[in-house]
C-alpha positions as CSV (number, residue, x, y, z in Angstrom):
1,V,-44.8,-46.1,-34.6
2,D,-47.9,-48.1,-33.8
3,G,-49.9,-44.8,-33.9
4,V,-47.5,-43.0,-31.5
5,M,-45.5,-40.0,-32.6
6,I,-41.8,-40.2,-32.1
7,S,-39.2,-37.4,-32.3
8,E,-35.6,-37.8,-33.6
9,D,-34.5,-35.3,-30.9
10,E,-35.4,-37.7,-28.1
11,Y,-33.3,-40.5,-29.6
12,A,-30.3,-38.3,-30.3
13,Y,-30.5,-37.0,-26.6
14,D,-30.6,-40.6,-25.3
15,I,-27.4,-41.5,-27.3
16,T,-25.8,-38.3,-26.0
17,L,-26.6,-39.2,-22.4
18,R,-25.1,-42.6,-22.9
19,L,-22.0,-41.1,-24.5
20,A,-21.7,-38.7,-21.5
21,R,-21.9,-41.6,-19.1
22,C,-19.2,-43.5,-21.0
23,I,-16.9,-40.5,-21.0
24,E,-17.4,-39.9,-17.3
25,E,-16.6,-43.6,-16.6
26,Q,-13.3,-42.9,-18.4
27,S,-12.7,-40.0,-16.0
28,G,-13.6,-37.3,-18.6
29,K,-15.6,-34.2,-17.9
30,V,-18.8,-33.7,-19.9
31,Y,-21.1,-30.6,-20.3
32,M,-24.5,-31.3,-21.8
33,I,-25.3,-28.1,-23.8
34,I,-29.0,-29.2,-24.0
35,D,-30.4,-30.7,-20.9
36,D,-33.8,-32.1,-20.0
37,P,-34.5,-32.3,-16.2
38,D,-37.0,-35.1,-16.6
39,D,-35.3,-37.5,-19.0
40,G,-32.3,-39.7,-18.1
41,I,-31.1,-42.6,-20.1
42,R,-34.1,-44.6,-21.2
43,S,-34.3,-48.2,-22.2
44,G,-37.6,-48.2,-24.0
45,K,-38.3,-48.2,-27.7
46,I,-40.8,-45.4,-27.6
47,L,-39.3,-42.3,-26.0
48,K,-41.9,-39.8,-24.8
49,I,-41.7,-36.4,-26.4
50,D,-41.6,-33.3,-24.2
51,Y,-40.6,-29.7,-24.5
52,D,-38.9,-28.7,-21.3
53,E,-35.3,-28.8,-22.5
54,Y,-33.0,-25.9,-21.7
55,Y,-29.5,-24.7,-22.5
56,Y,-26.6,-25.0,-20.1
57,P,-26.7,-23.8,-17.4
58,D,-30.3,-22.7,-17.2
59,F,-31.3,-20.7,-20.3
60,G,-34.6,-21.2,-22.2
61,I,-34.4,-22.4,-25.8
62,S,-35.5,-20.0,-28.6
63,R,-38.3,-20.9,-31.0
64,D,-36.3,-19.5,-33.9
65,K,-34.2,-22.1,-35.5
66,T,-31.2,-19.9,-36.4
67,Q,-31.2,-18.3,-33.0
68,R,-31.3,-21.7,-31.3
69,L,-28.1,-22.7,-33.1
70,I,-26.4,-19.4,-32.2
71,E,-27.3,-19.9,-28.6
72,R,-26.1,-23.4,-28.6
73,A,-22.7,-22.4,-30.0
74,D,-22.5,-19.4,-27.6
75,A,-23.1,-21.8,-24.6
76,V,-20.2,-23.9,-25.8
77,N,-17.9,-21.0,-26.2
78,K,-18.6,-19.7,-22.6
79,L,-17.7,-23.1,-21.3
80,Y,-14.5,-23.1,-23.5
81,Y,-13.4,-19.8,-21.9
82,A,-14.3,-21.0,-18.4
83,N,-12.2,-24.1,-18.9
84,K,-9.4,-22.6,-20.9
85,T,-6.6,-24.2,-18.9
86,T,-7.9,-27.6,-19.9
87,K,-5.7,-28.8,-22.8
88,Y,-8.2,-31.1,-24.5
89,Q,-11.7,-29.8,-25.3
90,R,-14.0,-31.2,-28.0
91,V,-17.5,-30.7,-29.2
92,V,-19.6,-33.6,-30.3
93,E,-23.0,-32.9,-31.9
94,I,-25.3,-35.8,-32.4
95,H,-28.3,-35.7,-34.7
96,I,-30.8,-38.1,-36.2
97,D,-32.0,-37.3,-39.7
98,S,-35.5,-37.1,-41.0
99,R,-35.2,-37.4,-44.7
100,S,-37.2,-39.5,-47.3
101,S,-38.4,-42.8,-45.9
102,S,-36.8,-44.6,-48.8
103,Q,-33.3,-43.4,-47.8
104,R,-31.4,-45.7,-45.4
105,V,-28.2,-44.1,-44.1
106,D,-25.4,-45.4,-41.9
107,A,-23.9,-43.0,-39.3
108,F,-21.9,-40.3,-41.0
109,F,-19.8,-37.4,-39.8
110,Y,-19.1,-33.7,-40.6
111,Y,-16.3,-31.3,-39.6
112,C,-15.9,-27.6,-40.3
113,H,-13.8,-26.2,-43.1
114,G,-10.3,-25.4,-41.9
115,S,-10.5,-27.4,-38.6
116,T,-7.7,-29.9,-38.8
117,K,-8.5,-31.2,-35.3
118,G,-12.2,-31.4,-36.1
119,K,-11.4,-33.4,-39.2
120,A,-9.1,-35.7,-37.3
121,L,-11.9,-36.4,-34.7
122,A,-14.5,-37.0,-37.3
123,E,-12.2,-39.4,-39.1
124,R,-11.5,-41.3,-35.9
125,M,-15.2,-41.7,-35.3
126,Y,-15.7,-42.9,-38.9
127,N,-12.8,-45.4,-38.6
128,V,-14.1,-46.8,-35.3
129,F,-17.5,-47.3,-36.8
130,R,-16.1,-48.9,-39.9
131,Q,-14.0,-51.3,-37.8
132,K,-17.0,-52.2,-35.6
133,Y,-19.2,-52.9,-38.6
134,A,-16.5,-55.1,-40.1
135,K,-16.2,-57.0,-36.8
136,F,-19.9,-57.4,-35.9
137,Q,-21.6,-57.4,-39.3
138,P,-18.9,-58.4,-41.7
139,N,-21.3,-59.2,-44.6
140,R,-23.4,-56.1,-44.3
141,G,-20.9,-53.4,-45.2
142,Y,-20.7,-49.9,-43.8
143,F,-21.6,-46.9,-45.9
144,G,-20.9,-44.0,-43.6
145,S,-18.7,-41.0,-44.7
146,V,-16.7,-38.0,-43.4
147,E,-17.4,-34.7,-45.1
148,E,-16.6,-31.0,-44.7
149,R,-19.7,-28.9,-44.0
150,N,-20.0,-25.3,-42.8
151,L,-22.9,-26.0,-40.4
152,L,-23.6,-23.0,-38.2
153,V,-22.8,-24.6,-34.8
154,I,-19.6,-26.4,-35.7
155,K,-18.4,-23.3,-37.6
156,R,-19.2,-21.0,-34.7
157,V,-17.8,-23.0,-31.7
158,I,-14.2,-22.4,-30.7
159,P,-13.2,-26.0,-29.7
160,P,-12.7,-28.6,-32.5
161,A,-16.1,-30.2,-33.3
162,A,-17.5,-33.3,-35.0
163,F,-21.1,-33.7,-36.0
164,M,-22.7,-37.2,-36.4
165,E,-25.9,-38.1,-38.2
166,A,-26.9,-41.4,-36.6
167,G,-29.5,-42.5,-39.1
168,N,-32.8,-41.6,-40.8
169,I,-35.8,-41.9,-38.4
170,N,-38.2,-42.0,-41.3
171,N,-36.6,-45.1,-42.8
172,E,-38.1,-48.3,-41.4
173,R,-34.8,-50.2,-41.0
174,D,-33.0,-47.2,-39.6
175,R,-35.8,-46.5,-37.2
176,K,-35.9,-50.1,-36.0
177,R,-32.1,-49.8,-35.3
178,L,-32.5,-46.5,-33.4
179,L,-35.4,-47.6,-31.3
180,D,-33.4,-50.5,-29.9
181,A,-31.7,-49.3,-26.7
182,N,-28.8,-51.7,-27.2
183,N,-28.0,-50.1,-30.5
184,R,-28.1,-46.6,-29.0
185,Q,-25.7,-47.8,-26.4
186,A,-23.4,-49.3,-29.1
187,L,-23.3,-46.0,-30.9
188,A,-22.4,-44.2,-27.6
189,N,-19.6,-46.8,-26.9
190,W,-18.1,-46.4,-30.3
191,L,-18.1,-42.6,-30.1
192,C,-16.5,-42.8,-26.7
193,E,-13.8,-45.1,-28.1
194,A,-13.1,-42.7,-30.9
195,L,-12.9,-39.8,-28.4
196,K,-10.4,-41.7,-26.3
197,K,-8.3,-42.4,-29.3
198,D,-8.4,-38.7,-30.2
199,Y,-7.5,-37.7,-26.7
200,E,-4.5,-40.0,-26.6
201,A,-3.4,-38.6,-30.0
202,N,-3.5,-35.0,-28.6
203,K,-2.0,-35.5,-25.1
């Protein structure tokens, strides 16, 4: 963007931080599996890239992609066992895609095969997004989806999990949407609303 390199990870992290704040404002407890000591919620369009992230609580991140995913899932499972008396535990994984620049995508959701609760969470997220688009952009339409995928992290974690792809950073229209901090906040608010609905349904 304007000669500056941007990274989908930084924007996904910003949405995740905003979601964490929203959950905590609703008296929920949040664990950030990937944390960055330097970066809080950022309001700018261009989010600086850095490489000092670590896994909760203080583990370095492997350079090997598969090992990174295994370590991420293992960190979740350690927290699950440490909080086993807590009735409601969910995993939310937020990603931003980097596919062909011609492909514009709305936020879509995955759950793991056989996870009834993961599927219910993903469907609640999808339904909130569909309702919000119908309310705020009634003439645009919403083309998100909910699908079953055996992705390594959501397959390996013990708590029910939902995975969101928020858009395609390489597509000009998606990128414009993701670079706007107000839109990142809206995504976080909608995810939080879906989690609240899911919590209420599982009390």
